[in-house]
N, C-alpha and C positions, 0 to 999 in steps of 0.2 A: 561479465556484466549480466549474462543470462540468469545467473543465480539471484542476483539482486532484483531483477525484474519479476521473477516468480515470487519471491518473498513479498515484494511490494504489492503485487496483485492479490496475493493471499490476504494480506492485511486489509487492503481496501475492500475486498469482497467478503470479509468475515461478517458474521451476523451482527456482532457488536458494532463494528464501524459502519456497517450499512444503516443501522438504526440511527446512529449519531449523524450520519450524512443527511438522512431524511429530515432531521430536526434542524439542520443548519441552513435550510433553504431561505428562510425569511431573514434578510439582512437589512438592518437599519442604516441610514446615512451616517450616523455617528460612528458605527462600527467600521464603515469604509474609511471615514476620515481619520480614525485613530489607528488604523493598520491592523485591526483585529481580524480582518478577513485575509485570506491568502495563507501563506506559509506560517504566519504567526497566529493563526486562528486556533481555537481550542481543538477543532477537528484535526488539523495537521500536527499539532503537538501530541495528540493521542496516537496518530499514525506513527509518528516518530518513536514514541514510547513502545508501542507494540512491535514495531519493526526491530528496534535495537534491543529490547528487553524481553520480548515474547509476551504471550497472553497470560493473564492470571490463571490459577489452577481451577477456580470455580466457574467461570463463565461457560456459556454454551460451546464456544470454539475450542477451549482447552489450551494448555500452555504451549504445545508444539504446533499449533495450527498453521502458523506462517512458515514453518520449516519443512513442509511436506509438498510433494508433487501429488495433487489431488486427483489427477486423472492421467491415464496413459494413452498416448496417441503416437502413431508411427513416426511423426515428425520429431517428437520429443525422444522417443525410444531410440531412434536411429541417429540422433544428433551426435556429432563427432565428440562431444564432451558430455559427460553425465550431468544432468541438471540436478543441483542440490541447493535448494533455497537456504539451507543453513550456512552456506558459504558466502558471507557478506561482511563488509566492514560496518562501522557505525556511521550513520548518515544524519544530517540535520533535517528539520522539517522543510526547510527551503530546498535542500538538495532532493529530498523525496518528492516534493511537489513538482520540481523541475523534471525529474525522471518520469513522473506520471504524465506530464505534458508531452514528453518525448514519445512515450508509449502510445498516447492517443494520436499523435501525428503519424506514427508508423501504421497504426490501425486504419486511419483515414486514407492513407495511400493505398492500402490493400483493397479497401472498399471502392 
């Protein structure tokens, strides 16, 4: 599961998805009522696409952005299993959103 978490974090913190996330802050009541917010939102559908299919060739992030370990830290380097964000199955937007919520909970525990 460690591979999946790294890939998801890479997707979420990419330049492309960071910009999209900033534009998603203003939510109207009709969007809440219709279920356009949450896992079915345009943002999470884009996360799903980038996670499962990779990034397009031309954007700032590049096609293999989500598949890399972007920094080296002793905790990662010394982990009993080599971290490889390329090793993941296909996930739906609701599964990815749920994973992100789990990551946030774990982060809050640490803080």
